[in-house]
N, C-alpha and C positions, 0 to 999 in steps of 0.2 A: 460754397465755402470760400471765404476770403483768402487771398494769397498772402498767407502769413505763417510764421512758425510760432506755435504756442509752446511756451517753455515749460516742460514737465520734468521735474527731477524727483527721484524717489523720495517719498515722504516729505515732499515740498522742500527738498534740500535741508532736511533736519540733520545737521551735521554737528558733531562735537569735534572740534578741530584740535589736533595735537600739535604742539610746537615742533616735534620731531619730523613732521611731515611737510616741512617747508617747501622742498622742491621735488617731492615725489607724490604720485597720486594716492588718494586715500584707498587703502586696501578694503575690499569688500563692499564698496559703495556701488549700488546698482542704480542705473539711471534708465528711465523709461525711454524707449525709442519710438513709441507710438506718437505719430503726429500726422496732420493732414498731408496726403501725398502731394497736393498742389503746392505745399510749402517747402518741398525738398530742395528747392533751388537756393535757399538762403544759406549764408555762411556766418559763423559766429565771430564775435569780437568781444573784447573785454574793455570796459571804460572805467577808469580809476581817477580819483582826484583828491586834492587837498589831504595828502597823506600826513604832512606835518610831523615827520618822524623826529622824536626827541631823544638824542643820544645821551642826554644828561639826566634821564629819569633816575639813574643810579649815579649820582655825581662822583662817587668814589672810583668809577671806571673811566672817567673822562681823561685822565692823564695817560692811561694805557692806550686809549683810542687815539689820542694825539700822537703817540709814538709809533703807531702801527699804520700800515697801508689799509685802504678800504677793504681789500680782500681778506684781511685778518680780523675785521671787526666782529664778524659773527662769533668767532671763538671767544673774543673778549666779552661780548655782550651775553654769551651763554654761561659765563662763570657764575657761581653762587652770588647772591646779593651781598653787597657790602653790609657790615654789621649795623651801620648807622644810615642805611639807605633812606628809610622813611623820614627820619628827622632832617637829613641833609636835603632831601627833595622838598620838604615842606619849607625849609629856610629859603631855598632857591625860588620857589613859587612866590613867597612873600617879598623877597628882595626885588624880583622882576615884575611884581604887580600882575601876575598871570591871571587871566580871566577864567581859566579852566586848565584841564590836563590834556596835552596833545598825545600823540601816539607813542607809547613805549614799545620796546622790542617784542614782548610777548604778543601785543596786539598786532604788530606788523607781521610776525610769524603766523599768527592765527588767520589774518586776512588773506595772506598769500596762499596758505594751505587751502582755505575755503575757495579761493579762485580756481586753484588747480582741481579741486574736487568737483566743482560745478561746471568747469569747461576745460577739458584737457588740451584741446587743439584749436585755440582761437586763430583766426586769420591774421589778426593784429591786436595790439594793445595800445590804448591811448592813456596818457597821464596828463591831465589838463592843469598842471602847475601846482605850486606850493608843496614841494617835497620835504622841506625842512620846517622845524618847529617855529612857532611864534617866539618873540623876545630872544632870538638866537644869540645876538651879541651880548646881551645881559647875562644869559645863561653861561656862555663861554667865559666871560669875565668872572662871574661868581664862582665858577669851578676853579679859578686860579690859574688858567692857562695863559701862555705867552701871547700877547697881543700881536706880535709880528707874524705869528703863524695862523692868524684867524682865517685868512682867505683860503689857505690850504685845508683847514679843518672843514670849512663850508663845502669846498669842492669834494672832499672825501665823503662827507655826509650825503651829498647828492649822488655821488657815484655809488655809494653803498645802497641807497634806496632803489635807484634805477637798476642796480645789479641784482636785487632780489627778484624783480620781475623778469629780467633777462635770463636769470638762472632757472626760473620756473618754466619759462617758455623758450628754450634754446632755438635760435634760428628764426624766431617770430619777430616781425618788425614791432618795435616799441617806439611810438611817436610821442615826443615830450614837448610841452610848452612851458614857458617860464612863468612862475607865479610871483606875486609881489614880495613874498618872503624869501624867494630863491636868489638872494643877493649877498655879496661879500662886503657890502658897506652900509647895510641897513635896510629896513623895510621900505619898499617903494623907491629904492635908490639904486641907480645904475649909471654907468658911463659906457656909451656905445664904443665897441672896439677895445675895451679894457682886457687885461689878462684874464680876468674872471669870465667875461663873455666869451673869449676865445676858448677857454677850457670847457665852458658849458656847451659850446657848439661842437667841440670834439666829442664830448660825451654823447650828444644827440646823434652824431654821425655813427659813432661806435655802436649805438643801439639799433642800427639798421643792418639788415643782411646786405651782402655785396651788390645784389641786383638793384635794390632800392637805393643804396648809397650812391650808385652810379648816376642817379637822376637828381641828386641833392643839389639845390641851389640856395645859397645863403644871401640875405640882403647885403648890399655892398658895405654898409656900415657895421656889419658883424654885431648886430644888436640883439640877437636871439631869435630872429625871424628867419624862416626858411621855407622852401617849397620842394616837394618830392612827388613822384608818381607813386601811387599806392600799389602795393604788391598784389600780384595775382592771388586769387581769382577775381578780385575787384577790378573791373575792366575800365581802362581808358579814363582814370580818375586821378586828378591832382589834389594833393593835400597841401594847403597853405597854412603855415603855423605862424602866429603873431606873438611877439612880446608886447602885448597891448598895455602893459603897465606904463609905458611911456605916455599913453594918452589919458592916464588917470590924473585927476586934479591934485592928488597927493604926490605925484612923481617929483623927485628932485635928483639932481646929480649927486655923485658921492660927496661933493663938496657942499651940498645943501642948497644949490641954486635952482630956481625954476628955469626950465629950458624947453620951449615948445618945438625946437628943431628936430629932435629924434622922432617925435610923433608925426610931424609933417613929412619927414623923409620916409617913414614906414608906410604911411598912407599912399604916398606916391609910388612906392615899390609894390604895394598890394594892388594898386590900380593897374600897373604894368603886368603883373602876374595874371590878374583876372582877364585883362584884355588879350594876352597871349593864349590863355586857356580857351577863351571864346573863339579866337581865330582858328585854333586847332581842334575845335569841337570837343574839348575835354569836359568831362564832368568835374565838379569841384566840391571838396569839403574845405571848410575853414575852421581852424581851431585856435583858441587863445585861452586866457585865464579869466580876465575880468569881462563880464558881459556888458554889451551896450545896453542902454536903457535906464530905467528908473531904479534907484535903490529903494525898493518898496518898504523895507524894514525901517529905514531912517525917515522916509517921507510919511508913512502912515502914522508914525508916532506924533506928527504935528500936522495932521491932515487939514485942520481948520485954516492953516496958512496957505494952502495950495490955491484956493479960489480967491482969498483975500489979497495975497501978495505974489502969487505965482511962485511960491517957495517950494521948489522941487529938488531933491537930492539926486544927482545923476552919478552913475558909475564912471563915466568917461567925460572928458572935458568938453567935447563937442558932439554934434550929431553926424559928423563926417563919415564915421565908420558905418553907421546905419544907412546913410544915403548911398554910399559906395556899394555896400552889399545888396541893397534893393535894386540898384542899377543892373547888377549881374544876376538877378534872381533866377532867370531861366537856366543858368549854368550851375547854380548852387543846389546841391542835394541835401546838405546838412551843415549846420554850424554848431560847433561844440564849445561851450564855456563852462565855468564852475564858479569858484570864489565865494558864493553865498553859503556854501556847505549844505544847501538844501537840494532836494530833488524837484526840479522845476522845468517848465518849458516856456518858450516864447514864440510868438508869430511876428516876424519882422515884415512890415508892410511898406510899400512905396508910399511916402507921404503920410504914414500912419492911417491910411484911409482905404486903399484899394483892397477889394475882396477877391480880385482875380488871382488864382493860384500862380499865374505866370509872373506876377509882380510881388510875390511874397516868399519868405524863406523860413523854413522850419529850424528852430533853435532849441537845443537840448542843454540843460544845465545838469552837470553830474554831481551827485551827493558826495560827501566827504568820508574818508576813512577816519580822520581825526574827530574825536568826540568833544573837542574843546568848548563847543557851545552847549553841551549837555545832550546833544543828539547821539543816537547809537550809530556806530560806523556802518557804512554801506558801500557797495560797488554795483556796477550795472553790467548785465549780460545783454549784448545787442545782437540782432540778426539782420543781416544786410543782403539785399538782392545784388549779387555781384555784377549782373548785366546792366543794372540801372544805377547802382550805388545808392539806392534809397534804403533808409532805415525802415524795416517793415515791422519789427516788434522788439521789445526789450523787457527785461525783468530786473527789478531791484532786489538784491540779496543783502539782508540786514543782519547785524549781530545782536545777540541777546543781551550783551552787556558791553561795557566800555573799556574793559581791561585786557581782553584776549586770554584770560585765564578761565578755563571751564566754559568757553564761549560756544554757543550754538549759532550757526548761520542758517537762516531760513529765507525762503522767497517771500518778500513782503507783498509784492503784487506783480501781475503780468499786464502790460499796457493793453494788449489786444483783448484780454478777458474783461478788464474793468471799464474800458472806454468804447469797446465794440467798433473800433475803426480799423480799416484794412491795412493801414500803414501809418508811419509818422511823417506825413507829408503836409505841405501847406493846405491842401484841400481838407485833409482830415482835421488839422488843427483849427481851420476855419469853422468846421462843424462844431468842435468843442467850444470855441470862443462864443459862437452863437448860443449854444446851450448855457454856458456860464452867464452870459449877459442877461439871458431871459430868466435867470434864477437868482434874484438879488438876495434872497434869504437862505441860499445854500441848502435847498431842500432836495435837489435831484441827486440821484445816485452818483452821477459823474462829479458833481460839485463836492459832495461829501467825501468821495474817494480821493480827489485831489487834495482837499484840505487835510485829510487824515495822513496822507503819504508824503506831502511836500517836506515835512520835518520828520526825519526818521526817528520815530519814538512817539509821535502824535502829540502835538500841542494845538489841536484844532480850535480850542476855545479862544486862543489868541488871535486867530485869523478870521474866524467866522463873523465878528462884528464889522470887519472891514472888507468883507468879500467883494462887494461891487467895486470898491476902489482898487483892491488888489487885482481884480480882473482887468481893470484899465491898464495896469502895468504890464500885463502879459502880451498885449498887442498894440500898445501905444508906447513906442520906444524913444520918442522925443519928449522933451519937457513941455513943449507947447501942446503936443497931441495928448499927453497924459493929463495935463491940467484941464484941457477942454473936455476930455472924457469924464474926469472926476466931477467937474462943475456941472456938466449935463446930468450926470447920475444924481447929484445932490438935488437938482431941480425936480 
């Protein structure tokens, strides 16, 4: 029997979640305790991302929210809907050119209740960025709120969202990274050391219990990056959290200027943190929001240009993060990102080539709560070996609809069940990459499962024709390596 914990929940977690159960366990829910005895060493964790909470879903409540502290928001949001809620929200969507609907309060309530029902006692919670809705500044202005209080409103929104998880799991570490939307001056816009960044870092610290808080180290520039020792029982493991939005090609200062200095400073800080961890024989997790590597969605839409002109869309400005993480692969047990809203994984290799596990890093991308892209909301239950800090197994829990009203949350799949690997390690991912590459027409069970599950709600027909090229993006995280892989595949 593999050393793993298979995730079994009563009726495959078929839950109808009631909003009233936001911070209390679901009564009457029975969960099976049967599991391989060899897997009893694992501890649970909860991984959440891209919540994109929209406090303007009922625009008529916006002014009351602006007047109240974050601690009073639940009472405001729980009031009956405004008489013109649907019409006012439709106007806001049109004014702000919204591409979809982000997370309203009923969906946030439903999601947190489902998390509580599926795992009452996680060792920790991760939120890999984007706590607030898209088009936030437009929505705020459209609601007719005072521009001078915008930063305060953003801070309260982030505080409220983080507070829902903290209230659901009192005393449990909640590790938070900054997303590109989590800004007080616009999407992808930040000023290191600003009052907003300082407020965000205070929130991050407050989301940690005292023992973890005592190990907290922020980057000197106060840019949203920090380092902590993970709480027991995960042993001798450092978590390094990056605001890697600074390394995005879309990054600008609040004044609108391009500035490479914050990304360079952050990478230098990360290098020092990794070097210190190596010296101290610490295991390491790294967490951020925007993944390194190829933006497959954007690139595959113009795949003919890759071999002709080398035209590859990258999530980050350079390959420096990839190079740095590969350099410290022996220390890295897991790297967590999100941003795509998809359920994906990556294998980060030294020079995009080495198949030796010692020179590769396992990367997990966490799916979104927000249904803005038409996907159903989802979160991830993870099981970690506390002695090694290796992610041994995980399950994705998905919603039946995108509203949170009458929503059923069920287990979409169990990693160990569908991929038959002992853990989520570089060696296991290498096995899967080998299988994917040998299956260009996506006929194998593993290929079909990945394609079905990567978009929560199944849009497999969109990915299947580009399967070989997409596979190149999973383990070739530099533009040069990806282009070489795609062009070789084409031959």
